[in-house]
N, C-alpha and C positions, 0 to 999 in steps of 0.2 A: 240287580243295577241301583247304585247309590241313587239317591234323588238328586232333582238338578234342579234350581232355581234360579228366576229373574228377579230381581230387585227393578222399580222403577220410581223415579224421583221426581215429583210434581211440586216445586220447591217454593209455590207464592201461598201468602196466606193473607187475610183480612187486617189481621193486626197481630203481632209478634209479641209471644206470650212472656214477661218479664225472665223467666225459668227456662227458656228454651236456648238449647244449645248447638240446635242442629240449621242444617241449611235452607234457613228459610226466609222468604225476604215478602217486605209488604207491599203489594201492589193490588190494586182495583180494576185495571184493565189487561188481562192477562193475552198474552199473545199466542192461544190455546192453538190457533191451527199451525201455525210456524213452528211451535215446542213442540207439538206431536210430529209435525215434519222431522226436526232435527234427531229426535230419540227413534225416529224409526232408520233414519240414516244412521246411527250410533248404532243400534241394535244391527243390521246389515253388517257393518266393520267387524263388530264382535264377535258375532255370528262364525266368520271362516276361520275363528280361534277353535271351536269345537268340536271336537271328532264326534260322528256321525254312525248310529243313529245315537242321538242322547236327547230324548224327549222332555218337555219342561213338567217337573211335579209339582212347582209350586209360581205363584207370581204375588208379588206383594207389590201394593201402589202408595209409597210411603211419601211424607211432605216435612214442611209447608201442610199446605190443605188440600189431598189430591180429590175433594169432595166438589171443590168448587170448577172443576172441569164439567162439560158436559158427560152424560153417558153416551154421546156420538164420537169426543171424543176417546171416551176410555176405549170403546167398542173399536175404532181405528188400531188404537193400539195393542187391543186381545189378538184383531185379525191379524195384526204384523207379526204377530208373533206365533202364533198355530200356522202359518206362510212360511217363516223362516227358519223353525226349528221343532215344531210338531207340538201336542199338548199329551199327557199320560192320558189316561180314560178318567183316572180319579183325581185328575190336578185340583190343585187347591187354590182360587183366586181371591185375594184380600185387596179391599180398599179400605184404606182408614181415614174415616167422617165426622167431621164436626157436628153438634146435634143444632146448629145456626138451623130455622126452619126453612131458609131458599134449599138448603143442601138436604136436607129430607124428606123435601117433595121429590129428589132424583131420585132417592133411592131403587124405585120398580124401574125405573130407567135402567140404573148400573145393574141390576138382575137380570134383564132382558139381555145387556149387553155382554154379559158373562160372568161377570162377579160373582161369586156363588160362597163370598165372607166376606161381614163388613167387621171393621175395628172401631168401633164407637168410644172416642175422646171425652167418655164424661167429667173425669177427674173428680168430681165432687156432686151428690145433691146437695147440697149446702149454702146457700146464695153469699153469706159471709165470707166461704171459702174459695168459692169461683169469683168471688168480687175480691180477694187477695192473692188470687190467681193470675188475675187480669184475662180471666177468660171471655169472650163477648156473649155466653149464652147463660140462660138462668137454669133453675132447676125444673121448673115446668117443661122448657125447650129440651132437657137433658132426657125427661120421664116421654116428651111425645116424641123424641128421635127413636128410641128403644121400641116403642110400639108402630112407629113408622116402617122402621124395618124388616119387624115380624110380621106384619100386616104385607109386608114388600114381597115376602117368602123367604126369608133368612131364617131358616133354623139352625146356622150355624152362625156364632156373632161372639164378637169378643167385645168385653166392658172395660176401657183404662180409668182404673181409681188409683189415685194418690194421697199419701199418707203422711204423716210428721208436719201436715201444713201451719202456716201461722199460726197461733194459738189453740189448736187442737186438742181435745181429752180424749183419752180413750173412749166415750162413750160417744165423741161425735165421728170417731171409724170408724166404731161398732153400725152405728147406725148409717154411714154409707156402706159400708159393706151389708149391711141387711135389707137393705134398699134395691144395693147391685142383683143379689143372689133371689129377689125376689120376681124379677125378671125372668130368671131361667134361662139365664146363658150358660152356652157349650164350654167358652174359657174366659177366666180375668186376670188382665195384670192391674196388680197390686206394687206400685213403686212409691217408694220413698223419697219426698221431695230433696233434691241435694242443690247445693248454692255451686255452679259454674263456673269456669271464667268467660269471660266475653259473654255475660249476659247483664241483664237489667239488675236482677238480684243482688251478682255479683260485686255491683258496683255499691246499692242501697239492700243490703241483707235482711230482710223482715225479721221479725223476734222468731225463733223456733221452738218448737217443746224441749224442755231438758232432756239430757240421754235417758235418765230412768223412766221418762215417759215414752221417751219414743221404745227402748227396751220392752215398756207392758202391751204398748199399740200393737210392736209387730207377735208377741206373743199370742196376745188378743186374735190379731187376724189368722196368725196361721193356724190356730187352734179350731176358731168358726169354720173357715175355710176347710179344713180337714172334716169336722163334722156334717157338712153339706156334702160330701162325697168329691171334693174337690184333690186333685194329685196336685203334690206341689213336686212339679216336673223339673224346673230353673227357677234360677234366683227370685225370680219377680213374679213367675208365670205360674198358674194353678189351671186345670183342668178338668171336666167329666173323663170319663173312662173313655181314650180312644179319640177325644179331641183336642188333644196337644196341638198347636201351632206346626204344621209340616214345615212351613217355610222358614220360620225362626228353627226349628229342630235343623235344618240344612244349614247354617249356621255354626249351631253351637257342637253338631256334630262332624264339622269341619268336612262336609260335603261342597261342593262346587257348586257356583252361581256367578251369573252374570248380573251385572250393575248399571244400569242406562241410565242419563239423566242428569243434570248439571251434579257433582261432587260424588256420585257413586262410585262405589267401587268394587269390584269382583274378585273371583278365585277361580283357577282354573287347575286343574292336573293333566300337566302333560309333558309326556318324554322322561316319566318317571319324577318329576319336580314339580315344586306348585309356584305359580307365577300370578301376580295380581294386577290389576290395573285401577287406575285412578282417573276420574274423569275432570274437565275444568268447574271449578267451582259454581263462580257467578254466569247467573241464566244468560244473559246476553253473549258473553262469550263463547258460553259452551253454543249456541245456537249458530256461530258462525261456525261450527264444526271444526273437529281437526282428527287427525289418523288414531285412531285406535292400538293401544299398545298395552302388552303385557311383561311384565319383568320378573324378574327370579327373584324369591325370599332366600336371601341367605338363610345357611344350615340353622345359626344358635337362635334369630327369630323365628324360623318355621318351629322348632322346638316349642319355645317360650307361645308363641299363636296358636298350636294345637292345645297346650295346657290350659291357657287362658278361656276357650272356647270350651273343650270336655269339661272341664273343672266345673262350671257353671250347671250341668245338669246332676241332678240328685242322683240317678244312677250311674253317673261316669262311665268307664270303658274297660272292657279287658284291656291288660299291659299289650298283645299280641297288635292292638292297633294304634297302638305308638307308630310300631314299624311302616304299619300297610300306610299308613295315611304321611307319612312325612318323609320315608325311605332311608331311615335314621336306626341306627341300633339303640335300643333303650339303655345301654353303657351312655349314650350320649349323655344322658340328665340323670344319673346314677347318684351323682353327690348331691344334688336339690330333693331328687328323691328321699333318699335316705335322711334329709335332715327333717322333709316335712313326714316323716314315717317316724321319727324319731322326737317330734314334739306334738304329737298323735293327731295329726291336722291331715293324714290319710291313711286310706283302709290298706292294709296291711300287703295285699296281693293284686288289689287293682287300682285302676286312675281313677277314683274316686274321693272325692271328698267326706270325711272322718264327719260325723254328727257335729264335731268340733271346728273342723275345721270351714264346715257351712257357714256358721258363724263368723268365721276370720276368712273369707275367703280371697280378701282383698289381700292378707299377707301372708296366704299360700302361695297364691299366683305369683306374689313377687320373687319368693325363692327360685322362681324359672326364668327371671330376667335374665337375658343377656349378660355377659360381664364386661 
C-alpha cells in the first residue's frame, strides 16, 4: 500500500524571518489548548473522507515554530491521530524545531510524546549570517540544540542549512556544511536563499552573491555531501542511505496525505480521481471551525502537479506511474514530454530529469503547465 501522511500546521513563531513566505504569525500568547481542539476537530472531519484501512506512515509538524508548543499538546495531537486513523508500525513522526534554548529543553518531552525525528532550523553556524537572516538564535545555541536532540534520544534528525546568503563566499558555505556534517545528521536540507513575494526581503532585498559565486557554492556543496556519503535524492534534500524523509517523499511521489491546521492543504485519491483540500489560512478564523471539503483537480492541472512533484526526485519514476496515479493516458502529456526530451532535459524512457534538466528544473516543469 502507498504511503499516507498527515501534515500538521502550527502557525505561530516568536518573530517572523524576513525571508519567510510561509503561513506564520508572530504571537507570544499562543492559544495552545484552543488550537489543538480545533486541530482534532479538523482531523475528525477530514478522516471521514479516508478509505480504511489507511494507517498513517508519516506525520510532519510544520510551521511557524512547532517547538513553541508544549510536549503535552504535541502528545494530544499524536494520540488523536492514532485513535482516528492508526499508525503503521514504522511510522515517521517529525517535528520542526528552532534552536532557542527554551525549545531545546523540551526535546526529551517531545520524544516521550511520540516524536521520533527532529528537523532543526539551524540555517547557519555563522553569527553574521544568522543576523542577516533575522534569526533569533546564535551559533552557540545552534550547536547546543543539536547536542540536546542527540541527548534526548533522537538518532534520526535533519539539519536545515541555507546557502547563497548575503555576502557569503564559497568558503563560508563550506564551513557551514562541514560543521553541520560533524554532528552526524541522518538528513540535511540545503536550500539556496530566494527572495519571495510578501516577505520583508522582497521589499528591501539584501545584496546576494553574484550568479557565478552561487554556482560555485552549489557545485562545492553537492560534491562535499556526496563525499560524505549523502544521497542527493531531491532538489534540496540529502540523506544517509535509507534515511530519506518519508513524509516529504509522500509529497514528491504524489501519494496521499491529509493537511490539518491553518492554511494546510491535503490530497486524496478517491473513486479514481484526485481531490485536494485547503484550510482557512488565518489562525483565529481557522479556530472558529469550518466544514471539511475536498475538490476534484482538473485533468490538465493534475498532470502538471504530478510532473511538478515527481521531477523533483532525482530518480524520477517509470512512465507507467503517470497513468496509475493520475488516471490519464501518457498521451495526454505527449507534446511537452517530447519537447523536454528534444531539449535534452529528460531521460529518454523514464519520467526523470536528465543531468541538464536537473540544473534547469524550473524550465523543465514549466513545459507541463496547462495551456
